[in-house]
MITORVO-899094 format. One record per residue (C-alpha): residue in one letter; chain; x, y, z. Coordinates in steps of 0.5 Angstrom, whole numbers. Each point is the difference from the previous one (the first is absolute). Example, Ala and Ser with C-alpha at 12.3 -4.5 7.8 and 13.67 -1.06 7.14 Angstrom:
  resn  chain     xx     yy     zz
     A      A     25     -9     16
     S      A      2      7     -2
// end
This chain:
  resn  chain     xx     yy     zz
     X      A      0    -11      7
     X      A      1     -5     -5
     X      A     -6     -2     -4
     X      A      0     -6     -5
     X      A      1      1     -7
     X      A     -6      0     -4
     X      A     -3      3     -7
     X      A      4      3     -6
     X      A      3      6     -1
     X      A      2      4     -7
     X      A      6      4     -1
     X      A      2      3     -6
     X      A      7      3     -1
     X      A      2      6     -5
     X      A      2      7      1
     X      A     -5      2     -6
     X      A     -6     -3      4
     X      A      2      5      6
     X      A      1      6     -5
     X      A     -7     -1     -3
     X      A      3     -1     -7
     X      A     -4     -7     -1
     X      A     -6     -2      3
     X      A      0     -6      5
     X      A     -4     -4     -4
     X      A      3     -7      2
     X      A     -2      1      8
     X      A     -7      1     -2
     X      A      0     -6     -5
     X      A      3     -5      5
     X      A     -5      3      5
     X      A     -5     -3     -4
     X      A      3     -6     -2
     X      A      1     -2      8
     X      A     -7      2      1
     X      A     -2     -5     -5
     X      A      4     -6      3
     X      A     -2      2      7
     X      A      7      2      2
     X      A     -1      5      6
     X      A      4      6     -2
     X      A      1      5      6
     X      A      5      5     -3
     X      A      4      3     -6
     X      A      6      4      0
     X      A      4      4     -5
     X      A      8      1      1
     X      A      5      3     -5
     X      A      6     -3     -3
     X      A      4      0      7
     X      A      3     -6      3
     X      A     -1      2      7
     X      A     -7      2      0
     X      A     -2     -6     -4
     X      A      4     -4      5
     X      A     -4      3      6
     X      A     -7     -1     -4
     X      A      2     -7     -1
     X      A      1     -1      7
     X      A     -6      3      2
     X      A     -4     -4     -4
     X      A      4     -6      2
     X      A     -2      1      7
     X      A     -8      0     -1
     X      A     -2     -3     -7
     X      A      1     -7     -3
     X      A      0      2     -7
     X      A      4      6     -3
     X      A     -1      2     -7
     X      A      5      4     -3
     X      A      0      4     -7
     X      A      5      4     -3
     X      A      8      0      0
     X      A      1     -6     -4
     X      A      3      3     -6
     X      A      8      0     -2
     X      A      1      7      2
     X      A      4      2      6
     X      A     -6      3      4
     X      A     -3     -7     -1
     X      A      1     -2      7
     X      A     -5     -5      2
     X      A      3     -7      0
     X      A      6      2      3
     X      A     -3      4      5
     X      A     -5     -5      2
     X      A      6     -5      0
     X      A      4      4      5
     X      A     -6      2      5
     X      A      0     -8      1
     X      A      8     -1      0
     X      A     -1     -5     -6
     X      A      5      0     -6
     X      A     -2      1     -7
     X      A      1     -6     -5
     X      A      1      1     -7
     X      A     -6     -5     -3
     X      A      3     -3     -6
     X      A     -8     -2     -3
     X      A     -1      8      1
     X      A      6      2     -3
     X      A     -1     -5     -6
     X      A     -7      3     -1
     X      A      2      7      0
     X      A      6     -1     -5
     X      A     -6     -4     -5
     X      A     -4      6      1
     X      A      5      5     -1
     X      A      3     -3     -6
     X      A     -7     -1     -3
     X      A      0      8      0
     X      A      6      1     -3
     X      A      4      1      6
     X      A      5     -3      4
     X      A      1     -1      8
     X      A      3      5      4
     X      A      2      1      7
     X      A     -6      4      1
     X      A     -5     -5     -2
     X      A      4     -6      3
     X      A     -1      3      7
     X      A     -8     -2     -1
     X      A      3     -7      0
     X      A      1      1      7
     X      A     -4     -3      6
     X      A      0     -1      7
     X      A      2     -7      2
     X      A     -6     -5      0
     X      A     -5      5     -4
     X      A     -4     -3     -5
     X      A      0      4     -7
     X      A     -7      3     -2
     X      A      1      0     -7
     X      A     -1      6     -5
     X      A     -3     -2     -6
     X      A      0      7     -3
     X      A      6      4      3
     X      A      7     -2      2
     X      A     -1      2      7
     X      A     -2     -7      4
     X      A     -3      1      7
     X      A      0     -5      6
     X      A     -4     -4      5
     X      A      5      0      6
     X      A     -2     -2      8
     X      A      6      3      3
     X      A     -3     -1      7
     X      A     -5     -6      2
     X      A     -7      3     -1
     X      A      2      6     -4
     X      A      1      0     -8
     X      A      2      5     -5
     X      A     -3      0     -7
     X      A      4      5     -5
     X      A     -3      3     -6
     X      A      3      5     -5
     X      A     -4      7      0
     X      A     -2     -1     -8
     X      A     -7     -1      1
     X      A     -1     -5     -6
     X      A      6     -4      3
     X      A     -3      0      7
     X      A     -7     -2     -2
     X      A      3     -6     -4
     X      A      4     -3      5
     X      A     -5      1      5
     X      A     -5     -4     -3
     X      A      5     -5     -3
     X      A      4     -2      6
     X      A     -2      4      6
     X      A     -7     -2      0
     X      A      1     -8     -1
     X      A      5      1      6
     X      A     -4      3      5
     X      A     -6     -5     -2
     X      A      5     -6      2
     X      A      3      4      6
     X      A     -8      0      2
     X      A      1      7      1
     X      A     -6      1     -5
     X      A     -6     -2      5
     X      A     -6      4     -3
     X      A     -2      6     -3
     X      A     -2      8      1
     X      A     -6      3     -3
     X      A     -2      7      0
     X      A     -6      4     -2
     X      A     -1      7     -1
     X      A     -6      4      1
     X      A     -1      7     -2
     X      A     -4      6      3
     X      A     -2      7     -2
     X      A     -3      5      4
     X      A      2     -2      7
     X      A      7      2      3
     X      A      5     -5      2
     X      A     -1      2      8
     X      A     -8     -1     -1
     X      A      1     -7     -3
     X      A      5     -2      5
     X      A     -5      2      5
     X      A     -6     -4     -3
     X      A      4     -6     -1
     X      A      4      0      6
     X      A     -1     -7      3
     X      A      2     -3     -7
     X      A      7      3      1
     X      A      1     -4      5
     X      A      0     -7     -3
     X      A      6     -4     -1
     X      A     -2     -4     -6
     X      A     -2      3     -4
     X      A      3      7      1
     X      A     -4      6     -2
     X      A      4      6     -1
     X      A     -2      7     -2
     X      A      4      5     -5
     X      A     -1      6     -4
     X      A      0      1     -7
     X      A     -1      6     -5
     X      A     -7      2      1
     X      A     -2     -7      3
     X      A      1     -4      7
     X      A      2     -8     -1
     X      A     -1     -5      5
     X      A      5     -6     -2
     X      A     -2     -7      3
     X      A      5     -5      0
     X      A      0     -8      2
     X      A      4     -6      1
     X      A     -2     -7     -2
     X      A      3     -6     -2
     X      A     -3      1     -7
     X      A     -3      6     -4
     X      A     -7     -3      1
     X      A      1      0      8
     X      A      3      7      0
     X      A     -6      3     -5
     X      A     -5     -4      5
     X      A      3      4      6
     X      A      0      7     -4
     X      A     -7     -1     -2
     X      A     -5      1      6
     X      A      5      6      2
     X      A     -1      3     -7
     X      A     -8     -1      1
     X      A      0      4      7
     X      A      5      5     -3
     X      A     -5      1     -6
     X      A     -6      0      5
     X      A      3      6      4
     X      A      3      4     -5
     X      A     -7      0     -4
     X      A      0      5     -6
     X      A      7      2      1
     X      A      3     -7     -3
     X      A      1      1     -7
     X      A      5     -5     -2
     X      A      5     -6      2
     X      A      8     -1     -2
     X      A      2      4     -6
     X      A     -7      3     -1
     X      A      1      8     -1
     X      A     -6      5      1
     X      A      0      2     -7
     X      A      0     -8     -3
     X      A     -6     -1      5
     X      A     -4      6     -3
     X      A      2     -2     -7
     X      A     -2     -7      1
     X      A     -7      2      3
     X      A     -1      5     -6
     X      A      2     -6     -5
     X      A     -5     -5      4
     X      A     -6      6     -1
     X      A      2      1     -7
     X      A      2      7      1
     X      A      6      4     -2
     X      A      4      6      3
     X      A      3      6     -3
     X      A      5      4      3
     X      A      2      8     -1
     X      A      6      2      4
     X      A      3      6      2
     X      A      7      1      4
     X      A      0     -7      2
     X      A      5     -2     -5
     X      A     -4     -6     -3
     X      A      0     -3      7
     X      A     -7     -2      0
     X      A      0     -3     -7
     X      A      7     -4      2
     X      A     -4     -3      6
     X      A     -6     -2     -4
     X      A      5     -3     -5
     X      A      5     -3      5
// end
């Protein structure tokens, strides 16, 4: 059964990600950015520098999502295949863009280099694609709608370049297309002295909510409940969270010790400061772990 396209997917490209050589920080950053814009984000994927597998991943995304955000594979080396693979997937010819070529030449000249064949391929974009300028690097991205109702945004894998391009060009475009319709906000409550299963049982009716949603997950020495709400504005989303947070605090009672980025150590230290007290620690066989937690 064919379902209407909806939401956004993130696809990160690079064999180094599959091998675990680098941490996929781009996916996390983009997920938070999408949530902040209120764009529903349903899936994330990683593929290596392989055109067949990249093609398969793109086709899958095109069949179910309105928006696909890709990072990686835009560089000048032979294994940077994102742009040409996307063009081939939708049977669209590549065109050399004079504006991109001119900018590449200027950037390389400023670095004391000349334009070679490897860099020249970075000026190739599918016919009809809009350039996503790269203010800090040589690899431009693109905004391209190869099919009605489906758009691809491509970014380099270098985090600083990707973030600048997202903020300077992608976000204004998303707003112009009216894809930015609200915002998501989250609140995390921290619990100690209770198991994840026991906490889930005690708040079971709240886990069935749709807006906000409530989800439990275990941390190191603690259990967390994440409350996530959607609203037209940040204020509306926060107001949706508030009554549910209060009910969770009532149910959790003395087991609740903090919110969001709080840690048990930071909360204990703040309580001591409030009371004008200090804490001395003598460690043995812990490798300084207690002191490290208290000073983190």
